[in-house]
C-alpha positions in Angstrom: 8.8 17.7 -41.2 10.0 15.7 -38.2 8.7 12.9 -36.1 7.6 13.3 -32.5 8.3 10.5 -30.0 6.4 12.2 -27.2 3.8 10.0 -25.5 0.9 11.7 -23.7 1.0 10.9 -20.0 -2.6 9.9 -19.7 -5.0 7.1 -20.6 -5.0 8.2 -24.3 -1.2 8.0 -24.7 -1.0 4.8 -22.7 -3.5 3.1 -25.0 -1.9 4.4 -28.2 1.5 2.7 -27.4 -0.3 -0.5 -26.2 -2.2 -0.7 -29.5 1.1 0.0 -31.5 3.0 -2.7 -29.6 0.2 -5.2 -30.0 0.1 -4.6 -33.8 3.8 -5.7 -34.2 4.4 -8.4 -37.0 7.8 -9.7 -38.1 7.0 -9.2 -41.8 6.6 -5.5 -41.1 10.2 -5.4 -39.9 11.5 -7.0 -43.0 9.5 -4.7 -45.2 10.7 -1.7 -43.2 14.3 -2.8 -43.5 14.0 -2.7 -47.2 11.8 0.4 -47.5 14.1 2.4 -45.1 17.2 1.1 -46.9 18.9 -0.4 -43.9 22.5 -1.1 -44.3 24.2 -4.0 -42.4 25.7 -1.5 -40.1 22.3 0.1 -39.4 20.8 -3.4 -38.7 23.5 -4.1 -36.1 23.1 -0.6 -34.5 19.3 -1.2 -34.2 20.0 -4.6 -32.7 22.2 -3.0 -30.0 19.4 -0.5 -29.2 16.8 -3.3 -29.0 19.0 -5.3 -26.6 19.7 -2.2 -24.5 16.0 -1.4 -24.1 15.1 -5.0 -23.5 17.5 -5.0 -20.6 15.8 -1.9 -19.2 12.5 -3.4 -19.8 13.5 -6.4 -17.7 14.5 -4.1 -14.8 11.4 -1.9 -15.0 8.9 -4.8 -15.4 10.3 -6.6 -12.3 9.8 -3.4 -10.3 6.3 -3.0 -11.8 5.3 -6.5 -10.7 6.5 -5.9 -7.2 4.6 -2.5 -7.2 1.4 -4.2 -8.5 1.4 -6.8 -5.7 0.8 -4.1 -3.0 -0.4 -1.0 -4.7 -4.1 -1.9 -4.9 -4.2 -2.9 -1.2 -2.8 0.4 -0.1 -5.0 3.4 0.3 -2.2 5.8 0.0 1.4 5.5 -1.3 4.3 7.8 -1.9 3.9 10.5 -4.3 0.2 10.0 -4.9 -0.4 13.7 -4.4 1.6 14.4 -7.5 0.7 11.6 -10.0 -2.5 9.6 -10.7 -2.2 5.9 -11.4 -1.9 6.1 -15.2 0.9 8.8 -15.0 2.6 6.9 -12.2 2.8 3.7 -14.3 4.1 5.6 -17.3 6.8 7.1 -15.2 7.7 3.7 -13.7 8.3 2.3 -17.2 9.4 5.6 -18.6 12.7 4.4 -20.2 10.9 1.4 -21.8 8.3 3.7 -23.3 11.0 6.1 -24.5 12.9 3.2 -26.0 10.0 1.7 -27.8 9.1 5.0 -29.4 12.7 5.3 -30.6 12.5 1.9 -32.2 9.2 2.9 -33.9 11.0 6.1 -35.0 13.8 3.9 -36.5 11.4 2.4 -38.9 9.7 5.6 -40.2 10.2 6.7 -43.8 13.1 8.9 -44.5 12.1 12.6 -44.5 13.0 14.7 -47.4 13.0 18.3 -46.2 10.8 20.8 -48.0 10.5 24.4 -47.3 6.8 24.3 -46.8 6.9 21.5 -44.3 10.2 22.1 -42.5 8.5 23.0 -39.2 5.8 20.4 -39.3 5.8 17.8 -36.4 4.0 14.4 -37.0 3.4 11.5 -34.6 5.8 8.7 -34.9 3.1 6.1 -34.4 1.1 7.4 -37.4 4.1 6.8 -39.8 6.2 3.9 -38.5 6.2 1.0 -40.8 6.2 -1.4 -38.0 2.5 -0.9 -37.5 1.0 -1.1 -41.0 1.0 -3.9 -43.6 2.7 -2.4 -46.7 4.1 -5.7 -47.8 3.1 -8.6 -50.2 3.3 -11.7 -48.1 4.5 -13.8 -51.1 7.7 -11.7 -51.4 9.2 -12.0 -48.0 10.8 -14.7 -45.8 13.5 -14.4 -43.2 15.5 -17.3 -44.8 16.6 -14.9 -47.5 18.3 -12.4 -45.1 21.6 -12.1 -43.3 21.9 -13.7 -39.9 22.0 -10.3 -38.2 18.6 -9.5 -39.7 17.2 -12.8 -38.4 18.6 -12.0 -34.9 17.1 -8.5 -35.1 13.7 -10.0 -36.0 13.9 -12.3 -33.1 15.1 -9.7 -30.6 12.4 -7.1 -31.8 9.8 -9.7 -31.5 10.8 -10.7 -27.9 10.9 -7.0 -26.9 7.4 -6.2 -28.1 6.0 -9.3 -26.7 7.5 -8.4 -23.2 6.3 -4.8 -23.7 2.7 -5.9 -24.4 2.8 -8.2 -21.3 4.0 -5.3 -19.2 1.4 -2.9 -20.6 -1.3 -5.4 -20.0 -0.3 -5.5 -16.3 -0.6 -1.8 -16.2 -4.0 -1.8 -17.8 -5.1 -4.5 -15.3 -3.9 -2.3 -12.5 -5.9 0.6 -13.8 -9.0 -1.7 -14.1 -8.5 -3.0 -10.6 -8.3 0.5 -9.2 -11.6 1.4 -10.9 -13.3 -1.7 -9.5 -12.1 -0.9 -6.0 -13.4 2.6 -6.2 -16.8 1.2 -7.0 -16.7 -1.4 -4.2 -17.4 0.3 -0.9 -16.9 -2.6 1.4 -13.5 -3.5 -0.2 -12.5 0.1 -0.2 -13.4 0.5 3.5 -11.4 -2.7 4.3 -8.3 -1.3 2.4 -8.8 2.1 4.3 -9.0 0.4 7.7 -5.9 -1.8 7.1 -3.9 1.2 5.8 -5.0 3.2 8.9 -3.6 0.5 11.2 -0.3 0.6 9.5 0.3 4.3 9.6 -1.0 4.8 13.1 2.1 3.1 14.6 3.8 6.5 14.4 1.0 8.0 16.6 1.8 5.4 19.2 5.4 6.5 18.9 4.3 10.1 19.8 2.3 8.8 22.8 5.4 6.8 23.9 7.6 9.9 23.8 5.3 12.6 25.1 2.5 10.8 26.8 -1.1 11.6 26.1 -1.1 14.8 23.9 -3.6 16.5 21.8 -2.7 15.9 18.2 -5.9 17.7 17.0 -7.9 20.5 18.7 -11.5 20.2 19.7 -12.3 23.1 17.3 -10.6 21.4 14.4 -12.4 18.1 15.1 -15.7 20.0 15.3 -15.0 21.7 12.0 -14.3 18.3 10.4 -17.5 16.9 11.6 -19.4 19.9 10.4 -18.0 19.6 6.8 -17.9 15.8 6.7 -19.1 14.1 3.5 -20.7 10.7 3.0 -18.0 8.0 3.8 -18.7 6.2 0.6 -18.2 9.2 -1.6 -15.1 10.4 0.4 -13.4 7.0 0.3 -13.7 6.6 -3.5 -12.6 10.2 -4.1 -9.4 10.1 -1.9 -8.3 6.5 -2.8 -4.8 6.7 -4.3 -4.9 10.5 -4.3 -2.6 11.2 -1.4 0.6 10.0 0.3 0.9 8.3 3.7 1.7 11.5 5.5 -1.7 12.7 4.6 -3.3 9.3 5.4 -1.6 9.4 8.9 -3.5 12.6 9.8 -6.8 11.3 8.4 -6.5 7.9 10.0 -5.9 9.6 13.4 -8.9 11.8 13.1 -11.0 8.9 11.8 -10.1 6.7 14.8 -10.6 9.6 17.3 -14.1 10.3 15.8 -14.9 6.6 16.1 -13.7 6.3 19.7 -15.6 9.5 20.7 -18.8 7.7 19.8 -18.1 5.2 22.4 -16.8 7.7 25.1 -13.1 6.9 24.5 -10.4 9.5 25.0 -7.7 10.3 22.6 -5.3 7.5 23.6 -7.9 4.8 24.1 -9.3 5.5 20.6 -6.0 4.6 19.1 -5.4 1.6 21.4 -8.8 0.1 20.4 -8.9 1.5 16.9 -10.5 -1.5 15.4 -12.9 -2.3 18.2 -13.9 0.9 20.1 -16.9 -0.9 21.6 -14.7 -3.4 23.3 -12.4 -0.5 24.3 -15.4 1.0 26.1 -15.8 -2.2 28.1 -12.2 -2.3 29.2 -12.0 1.4 30.1 -15.2 1.1 32.2 -13.6 -1.8 34.1 -10.4 0.0 35.0 -12.0 2.0 37.9 -13.7 -1.1 39.2 -10.8 -3.5 39.5 -10.9 -3.3 43.3 -14.4 -4.9 43.2 -13.5 -7.9 41.3 -11.8 -9.9 44.0 -8.4 -10.0 42.1 -5.7 -11.6 44.3 -3.1 -9.4 45.7 0.0 -9.7 47.9 1.3 -7.6 50.7 4.3 -5.5 50.0 6.4 -2.9 51.8 6.2 -0.6 48.8 2.3 -0.7 48.9 2.3 -0.1 52.7 4.6 2.9 52.4 2.2 4.4 49.8 -0.8 3.8 51.9 -2.2 1.0 49.6 -3.8 -2.3 50.7 -1.4 -4.4 48.6 0.0 -5.1 45.1 -2.2 -6.9 42.5 -0.9 -10.3 41.6 1.4 -10.2 38.5 -0.2 -13.2 36.9 -3.7 -11.7 37.2 -2.4 -8.4 35.6 -1.0 -10.5 32.7 -4.5 -12.0 32.3 -6.0 -8.6 32.3 -3.5 -7.4 29.6 -4.5 -10.3 27.4 -8.2 -9.8 28.1 -8.0 -6.1 27.1 -7.9 -7.0 23.4 -4.8 -5.3 22.5 -3.2 -8.6 21.8 -4.9 -10.9 19.3 -5.0 -14.3 17.6 -3.7 -14.9 14.1 -5.9 -16.4 11.4 -4.6 -19.8 12.2 -5.3 -19.5 15.9 -1.7 -18.8 17.0 -0.7 -16.2 19.5 0.4 -12.9 18.0 2.8 -11.2 20.3 2.3 -7.5 20.2 4.5 -6.4 23.0 4.4 -2.7 22.0 0.7 -2.5 22.1 0.5 -4.5 25.4 3.0 -2.0 26.9 1.1 1.0 25.7 -2.1 -0.4 27.2 -0.3 -1.1 30.6 1.0 2.4 30.6 -2.6 3.7 29.9 -3.8 1.4 32.8 -1.2 2.9 35.2 -2.3 6.4 34.4 -6.1 5.7 34.7 -6.3 3.3 37.6 -6.7 5.3 41.0 -7.7 2.4 43.3 -6.5 1.0 46.6 -3.9 -1.4 45.2 -0.6 -1.0 43.5 0.0 -2.3 39.9 3.1 -4.4 39.4 5.7 -3.1 37.1 5.6 -3.8 33.4 8.8 -5.7 33.7 7.3 -8.0 36.2 4.4 -8.7 33.8 6.8 -9.3 31.0 8.7 -11.8 33.1 5.5 -13.7 33.8 4.5 -13.5 30.2 7.7 -15.3 29.1 6.7 -18.2 31.4 3.4 -18.7 29.8 4.9 -18.4 26.3 7.5 -21.1 27.1 4.7 -23.2 28.4 2.8 -22.8 25.3 -0.4 -21.7 27.1 -2.9 -20.3 24.6 -4.1 -16.7 24.6 -7.7 -17.9 24.9 -6.8 -19.6 28.2 -5.2 -16.3 29.6 -8.3 -14.4 28.5 -10.6 -16.9 30.2 -8.7 -16.8 33.4 -9.4 -13.1 33.7 -12.9 -13.4 32.5 -13.6 -15.7 35.5 -13.6 -12.6 37.7 -16.4 -11.1 35.8 -19.8 -12.2 37.0 -21.4 -9.4 35.0 -20.5 -7.5 31.9 -18.1 -4.6 32.6 -20.4 -2.0 31.2 -23.6 -3.4 32.8 -23.3 -1.2 35.9 
């Protein structure tokens, strides 16, 4: 007969080691030392093992705490296509779990080999003397033992206390995941936020190649045809994939949302969180000539057969009004130069009127002046809104 220290990598195995660690008592250790006939040398060897696994637990638990702070709020993370949460957690503290099982194994009864049981394998947690009260409480007290035994008691107690705390964190994460999967509003918020984060790379594609078709009309139509209820889909796919998968899904989700408001591929990404406002902005672009926006005469405009060049400051107002820049929660201006540049590039491609648009560099130079003067974004937005006697989409 031999003892198995293998832990099932599922909820059952996770709960088994949690219950075993929680059952720890110091008197069990003292009884086990006597029952297993520990020599002083073996006590010292076990103490070295405990300290080694405690150090590893310190490292893995710190990593786990950091992981727990972001994992629930991320719709997809690395390696999620391979491991569900319970298995992922077990892998993250794998050395700790292995070490704790080896400690449990240290305090199992000595096996006397017999022919009829030589090939039998039994679970360590079912036989370790650290879990069960075999002792008479009147017979034991640490004051009667060598200092090395007292130190071992203290170190093992500290290890299992820390282990239980770490496993509780794991159990709490599993509980939180289940709660999120049952809360559609929170799940949708997490999905939307994660989509925003991964779609930056789609912007990079646009920056490099211009407006390109990242998904065919046929594929989009097929996805629509086979679409499942949003609530069911979000719960099923939560924490089931990696960010590469989410990038594609987020792109198609934003594109589908934008199509409902008549936005093209690039505009759907620019106004991913507010396609209705994106429709207002896009409907205004062909009508810029009718708004009475100030312009200046320029030789370049004359050579190109244009009436003039739009005032740089007015174009800055338009960039701010477009909604690709935003205010932070505390009302401060959030400078999102990359998105502003993308919008201006989109504007230059879509505007076909009688005036020239100033260069993006000129707009940037004007923007620096307003930032230095600490002019609020709302003031800039209002300056452009003054040109709008009617709603942009009312025509």
